C-alpha positions in Angstrom: -6.0 -18.7 -24.0 -5.9 -19.4 -20.3 -3.0 -19.1 -17.9 -1.7 -22.3 -16.3 -0.6 -20.3 -13.3 -3.9 -18.4 -13.0 -6.8 -20.5 -14.5 -9.7 -18.2 -15.5 -12.8 -19.4 -13.7 -15.8 -17.4 -12.7 -15.6 -15.5 -9.4 -19.1 -16.4 -8.3 -19.9 -19.9 -9.2 -21.6 -22.6 -7.2 -21.9 -22.0 -3.4 -19.4 -23.6 -1.3 -20.3 -24.5 2.3 -17.2 -24.5 4.5 -18.6 -25.1 8.0 -16.8 -28.4 8.0 -13.5 -26.5 7.6 -14.3 -24.2 10.5 -14.8 -21.0 8.5 -18.5 -20.1 9.1 -18.1 -16.6 7.7 -17.3 -18.1 4.3 -20.0 -20.6 4.7 -22.6 -17.9 5.4 -21.6 -15.9 2.3 -21.0 -18.9 0.0 -24.2 -20.7 0.9 -26.6 -17.7 0.9 -27.9 -16.8 -2.5 -29.3 -13.5 -1.0 -25.7 -12.4 -0.4 -24.7 -12.9 -4.0 -27.9 -11.4 -5.3 -27.4 -8.3 -3.1 -23.9 -7.8 -4.3 -25.0 -8.2 -7.9 -27.8 -5.7 -7.4 -25.6 -3.2 -5.6 -22.7 -3.4 -8.1 -23.9 -0.7 -10.5 -24.0 1.8 -7.7 -20.6 0.7 -6.5 -19.1 1.0 -10.0 -20.6 4.6 -10.2 -18.9 5.4 -6.9 -15.6 4.0 -8.1 -15.8 6.1 -11.3 -16.4 9.2 -9.2 -13.6 8.5 -6.8 -11.2 7.7 -9.7 -12.1 10.9 -11.5 -11.7 13.1 -8.4 -8.4 12.1 -6.7 -6.7 14.2 -4.1 -3.0 14.3 -3.0 -1.9 13.2 0.4 -3.0 15.6 3.3 -5.5 17.2 0.9 -8.2 14.4 0.8 -11.0 16.9 1.9 -13.6 16.0 -0.8 -12.7 12.4 -0.8 -13.1 12.0 3.0 -16.5 13.9 2.9 -17.8 11.6 0.1 -16.7 8.5 2.0 -18.2 9.8 5.3 -21.5 10.5 3.5 -21.6 6.9 2.1 -20.9 5.4 5.5 -23.5 7.5 7.3 -26.1 6.0 5.0 -25.3 2.6 6.5 -26.2 3.7 10.0 -22.7 3.9 11.2 -21.5 6.6 13.7 -19.1 8.7 11.6 -16.5 11.0 13.0 -14.3 13.1 10.7 -11.1 15.1 11.1 -9.1 12.3 12.8 -5.4 12.7 12.2 -6.1 15.4 9.6 -8.6 14.2 6.9 -9.1 10.8 8.4 -12.5 9.4 9.4 -13.9 6.7 11.6 -17.2 5.0 11.1 -18.4 2.7 13.8 -21.1 0.1 12.9 -22.5 -1.5 16.1 -24.6 -4.6 16.3 -24.7 -5.8 19.9 -22.1 -7.3 22.1 -19.1 -9.1 20.7 -15.7 -8.6 19.2 -14.5 -5.6 17.3 -12.9 -5.7 13.8 -11.2 -2.7 12.2 -11.1 -2.4 8.4 -8.9 0.3 6.8 -9.0 2.0 3.5 -6.6 4.7 2.3 -7.9 8.0 0.7 -5.0 9.6 -1.1 -3.8 9.6 -4.7 -0.5 10.2 -6.5 1.0 13.2 -8.5 0.7 11.3 -11.8 -0.9 12.3 -15.2 -3.1 9.4 -16.0 -2.6 7.8 -19.4 -4.9 4.8 -19.3 -7.5 6.2 -21.8 -10.5 4.9 -19.9 -13.7 7.0 -20.2 -13.6 7.8 -16.5 -9.8 8.8 -16.4 -8.7 11.4 -14.0 -8.1 14.9 -15.6 -7.4 16.5 -12.3 -4.6 19.0 -12.1 -3.5 20.7 -8.8 -0.6 22.4 -7.2 1.5 20.3 -4.9 3.0 21.4 -1.6 6.1 22.6 -3.4 4.0 24.9 -5.6 4.5 22.8 -8.8 1.4 22.0 -11.0 0.9 18.2 -11.2 -1.6 15.7 -12.5 -3.4 13.5 -9.9 -4.3 9.9 -10.3 -5.4 6.9 -8.2 -2.5 4.8 -9.6 -2.3 2.7 -6.4 -5.8 1.4 -6.3 -7.1 3.4 -3.3 -10.3 4.1 -5.2 -10.9 0.3 -5.4 -10.0 0.1 -1.7 -12.5 2.8 -0.7 -15.3 1.4 -2.9 -14.8 -2.1 -1.5 -15.0 -0.8 2.0 -18.3 1.1 1.3 -19.7 -2.1 -0.3 -18.8 -4.1 2.7 -20.3 -1.6 5.0 -23.6 -1.7 3.0 -23.7 -5.5 3.0 -23.0 -5.8 6.8 -25.6 -3.1 7.5 -28.1 -5.0 5.3 -27.5 -8.4 6.9 -27.2 -7.6 10.6 -29.0 -10.8 11.4 -25.9 -12.7 10.4 -23.4 -11.2 12.8 -22.9 -9.6 16.2 -20.2 -7.2 17.4 -18.7 -4.0 16.2 -17.0 -3.0 12.9 -14.8 0.0 12.8 -14.3 1.3 9.2 -11.6 4.0 8.9 -10.6 6.2 6.0 -6.9 7.0 6.4 -5.1 9.9 4.8 -1.6 10.2 3.5 -0.7 6.6 3.1 1.5 7.5 0.1 3.5 9.7 2.4 3.7 7.0 5.2 2.2 9.5 7.7 -1.5 8.9 7.9 -1.7 5.9 10.2 0.6 7.5 12.8 -1.4 10.6 12.6 -4.7 8.8 13.3 -3.2 6.7 16.1 -1.8 9.9 17.7 -5.2 11.4 17.5 -6.7 8.7 19.6 -7.9 6.0 17.1 -7.5 3.2 19.6 -8.6 5.2 22.7 -11.5 7.4 21.5 -13.1 4.6 19.5 -13.7 0.9 20.1 -10.4 -0.8 20.3 -10.2 -3.6 17.7 -9.4 -7.2 18.3 -8.2 -7.5 14.7 -7.1 -5.0 12.0 -7.7 -5.8 8.3 -7.0 -4.0 5.0 -6.8 -5.0 1.4 -4.6 -3.7 -1.4 -4.9 -4.2 -5.1 -2.2 -6.2 -6.9 -1.2 -5.4 -10.4 0.0 -8.9 -11.2 -2.9 -10.9 -9.9 -6.0 -11.3 -12.1 -9.2 -9.7 -11.0 -11.1 -12.2 -9.0 -8.1 -13.5 -7.0 -7.3 -12.8 -3.4 -4.7 -13.9 -1.1 -2.8 -13.1 2.2 0.9 -13.5 2.8 1.8 -15.0 6.2 4.4 -13.1 8.2 6.5 -10.3 6.6 4.5 -8.9 3.7 5.9 -5.5 2.9 9.2 -3.9 3.8 10.7 -1.2 6.0 11.0 2.0 3.9 13.6 4.6 4.7 14.3 7.8 2.7 17.9 9.0 2.8 19.5 12.2 1.6 23.2 12.5 1.0 25.0 15.8 0.3 28.3 14.9 -1.4 30.4 18.1 -0.8 33.5 19.1 -2.9 35.5 22.0 -3.9 34.2 23.5 -7.1 36.0 25.3 -9.9 36.6 25.5 -13.7 36.0 22.3 -15.7 39.3 23.0 -17.5 41.4 22.7 -14.4 39.9 19.8 -12.5 43.2 19.3 -10.6 42.4 22.4 -8.7 39.2 21.2 -7.4 37.7 18.2 -5.5 35.0 17.1 -7.9 31.8 16.0 -6.1 30.3 14.6 -9.3 33.1 12.0 -9.6 32.8 11.4 -5.9 29.0 11.0 -6.2 29.5 8.4 -9.0 32.0 6.5 -7.0 29.7 6.5 -3.9 26.7 5.3 -6.0 28.7 2.3 -7.2 30.2 1.6 -3.8 26.7 1.6 -2.2 25.7 -1.4 -4.4 28.1 -3.6 -2.4 25.8 -3.2 0.7 23.4 -5.7 -0.8 25.8 -7.7 -3.0 28.6 -8.1 -0.4 27.4 -7.2 3.1 23.9 -8.7 3.3 23.3 -12.3 3.8 22.0 -13.7 0.4 19.1 -15.3 2.3 18.1 -11.9 3.7 16.6 -9.1 1.7 17.5 -5.5 1.2 17.3 -2.8 -1.5 19.5 0.3 -1.8 18.3 2.5 -4.8 19.6 5.9 -5.7 16.5 7.5 -7.2 17.8 11.0 -7.7 21.2 12.7 -8.4 21.3 16.5 -8.7 24.4 18.6 -9.2 26.0 21.2 -11.4 24.7 24.1 -13.5 26.9 24.2 -16.7 29.1 22.2 -18.9 32.4 23.7 -17.7 31.7 24.3 -14.0 32.6 21.8 -11.3 30.1 22.3 -8.6 30.6 22.5 -4.8 27.9 19.9 -4.1 25.9 17.0 -5.4 22.7 15.7 -3.7 21.6 12.1 -3.8 18.2 10.8 -2.7 17.9 7.1 -1.8 15.2 4.7 -0.9 16.3 1.8 1.4 14.2 -1.3 1.9 14.5 -4.2 4.4 12.4 -6.5 6.6 14.2 -7.0 9.9 15.3 -4.1 12.2 18.7 -5.6 12.4 19.2 -5.5 8.6 17.7 -2.0 8.5 20.1 -0.6 10.9 23.1 -2.4 9.4 22.2 -1.1 5.9 21.8 2.5 7.1 25.1 2.3 9.1 26.8 1.0 5.9 25.5 3.9 3.9 27.0 6.4 6.4 30.4 4.6 6.4 30.6 4.3 2.7 29.8 7.9 2.0 32.4 9.1 4.5 35.1 6.6 3.4 34.7 7.5 -0.3 35.1 11.1 0.6 38.2 10.5 2.7 39.7 8.5 -0.1 39.2 11.4 -2.4 41.1 13.7 -0.1 38.2 15.7 1.3 38.9 17.5 4.5 36.8 16.9 7.6 34.8 20.0 7.1 33.7 18.8 3.6 32.7 15.3 4.4 29.2 14.1 3.1 26.1 14.9 5.2 23.9 11.8 5.5 20.3 12.4 6.6 17.8 9.6 7.4 14.4 11.2 7.2 12.7 9.8 10.3 9.3 11.4 9.5 9.1 9.5 6.2 10.0 6.0 7.8 7.5 3.3 7.2 8.0 0.1 9.2 7.7 -3.4 7.7 4.2 -4.9 7.6 4.1 -8.2 9.4 0.9 -10.1 8.9 -0.1 -12.3 11.9 0.5 -15.7 10.5 -2.5 -17.3 12.2 -4.8 -14.6 11.0 -3.4 -14.8 7.5 -3.9 -18.5 7.3 -7.4 -18.1 8.6 -8.3 -15.5 5.9 -6.8 -17.8 3.2 -9.1 -20.5 4.4 -12.0 -18.2 3.9 -10.9 -17.0 0.6 -10.4 -20.5 -0.8 -14.1 -21.2 0.0 -15.2 -18.1 -1.7 -13.3 -18.1 -4.9 -11.7 -21.5 -5.1 -8.3 -22.7 -4.1 -6.9 -21.9 -7.6 -7.6 -18.2 -7.0 -5.8 -18.0 -3.7 -2.1 -18.4 -4.8 0.8 -18.3 -2.5 2.6 -15.0 -2.7 6.1 -13.9 -1.6 6.8 -10.8 0.5 7.4 -7.6 -1.5 9.7 -4.7 -1.0 6.9 -2.1 -1.2 5.9 -0.3 1.9 2.6 0.3 3.7 1.9 2.3 6.8 -0.9 -0.1 7.7 1.9 -1.8 9.7 1.6 0.9 12.3 -1.7 -0.6 13.6 0.1 -3.7 14.7 3.0 -1.9 16.4 1.2 -0.3 19.3 1.6 -1.5 22.8 -1.5 -3.6 22.4 0.1 -5.8 19.7 -3.2 -6.2 17.8 -3.1 -8.9 15.1 -3.2 -7.3 11.7 -3.4 -8.6 8.1 -3.4 -6.8 4.8 -4.4 -9.1 1.8 -3.8 -8.8 -1.9 -6.8 -8.2 -4.2 -6.2 -9.1 -7.9 -7.0 -6.2 -10.2 -5.3 -7.1 -13.5 -7.2 -8.2 -16.7 -6.9 -12.0 -16.7 -6.4 -12.1 -20.5 -3.5 -9.6 -20.2 -2.0 -11.6 -17.3 -2.0 -14.8 -19.5 -0.5 -12.8 -22.4 2.2 -11.4 -20.0 3.1 -14.9 -18.9 3.3 -16.1 -22.5 5.3 -13.2 -23.9 7.2 -11.9 -20.9 5.9 -8.4 -21.5 5.4 -6.7 -18.0 2.1 -5.4 -17.0 1.8 -1.8 -15.9 2.7 -1.9 -12.2 1.3 0.2 -9.2 2.2 3.9 -9.5 2.2 3.7 -13.3 0.3 6.2 -15.4 -1.0 3.1 -17.3 -2.2 1.2 -14.3 -5.8 0.2 -15.0 -7.6 -2.1 -12.6 -10.5 -4.2 -13.8 -13.5 -3.0 -11.7 -15.5 -6.2 -12.2 -14.8 -8.7 -10.7 -12.3 -6.9 -8.6 -14.9 -4.9 -6.7 -17.2 -7.8 -6.2 -14.4 -9.9 -4.9 -13.2 -7.1 -2.6 -16.6 -6.7 -1.0 -17.1 -10.5 -0.7 -13.7 -11.2 0.8 -13.9 -8.3 3.2 -17.3 -9.1 4.4 -16.6 -12.8 4.8 -13.4 -12.0 6.8 -15.2 -9.6 9.1 -18.2 -11.9 9.8 -15.8 -14.9 10.4 -13.7 -12.9 12.9 -16.7 -11.7 14.7 -18.3 -15.1 15.0 -15.3 -17.3 15.8 -13.1 -17.5 19.0 
C-alpha cells in the first residue's frame, strides 16, 4: 500500500537535467551516471561506518572517540583537519582553488537512552553521566546518520574535484543536545581561524518523513528553547495539620495550571509558544508537608518578543500565585532562567531554502520534497547565522522513516517513534544515499552559482 501523501518512488531513477531551471549543481549530479555509480559503490563502506557510529555513541562533551573517527575519515579525503575546537569539535577544510566557501556541519553527540530498537547493530553502550549516574547511550536523534552523510559527501567532493571550485569546510560539532557546542566552536575561532563561509548548511533526520525524502523550510524552522527552574517555597509541617503550614505542593499544582494560560490566554493564537512543566519534585513521605517543591520547565517560541513576554509571564504568575496563598515576601518563588542552556530559534534564509528545494526537486522528484511547517524543537545550528557577519544558513530535513510504516501510520493513526525515542530506528538506505546526494548537490551548486 502506498501513501497518497508520500508516494513511494525510487530515490535514484532517471537522471534529471535541471540546467534550464538554474540549478547546475543538481544537473551535474542528476545527469552524471558516474556520480550515482560512485555513491552505489561507496554505500557498503558508508553503511559500515554508520553501524560503527551507532554502536559507539558518546554523550555531550564526551565525544572523544567519535571525533577521532570522524577526523580520521576526513583526513583520508585530503582535507586539512584540526581537532579540539570548542572542546571535541573538529574542522576539516577541503580546498580546490579560488572561489566561494561553504560550511557543512554535523553534530557528534548522543543521548542518555537505553536503545530498544532490536536492530543487530544496536547500541549496548553504558556510561556514567556528569551527575555520576549510570545511563545507556543511544544515537536517538540521528547524529550518526548526519556524520555518515557528511563523510560520504566529503568523499564524493574529493573524488570529483573537476566538477567544482572553492572551499568546503566540514565541521563536527560537539554538545548539540546540550545547546552549547556551536557557541563553543564559534568562541574558539571557527570563523576567524578558518575560512569564513559564504553559506552554512546542515541536515537533520526527520522521523515522520519517509527515507528518500528531503526538504527545507523557509524562514523560522526550529524554536527558541529556554530551560526554567522554579523553586516553590512554603512552610512545611505535619500532614495532619495542614492549616498550620503553607503547602508548597498545592501551590505548585495551582501554579502549573495557571502557567497554561500563558499560551491559551496571553499569546496571539496566530503566534506559537509552548510552556511545558517536565519535572515536579517535592516531599519525602506521605504525612509530611515539605518546605519546597521544584519545577523544571521547557519554554518554546519563535520571535524574541514572544520569548520575553512568555518568560515575564512565568515570573509574574509564580509570584502572584504565592502571594494569593499568603506567602510572605521572604518565601516567594525563585524563578531561574538558565542562560547557558538557551538555544535561539533557527531561521533558514528564505532565498537559500528555496534554492535548495529547487535542487532537491531535481534530485528526488517534486513528490519527495514536501512543504513542511516549522517545529518547536531546538537546534544550536542557529548560532552560525547570528554572528555579526549574518551568514545565510539553512538546515534541511532528511527523511529517515520506513515508507511502509509511514503509510501504515497515516492509515491507522498510530504514531511513529519520534526523535529521542528508544525505538527510533532510521532506515539507512536510502536515507544515507539521499543525504550524501542532497548535501553534495547543494554544496556544488552554491560554489558554482552567484
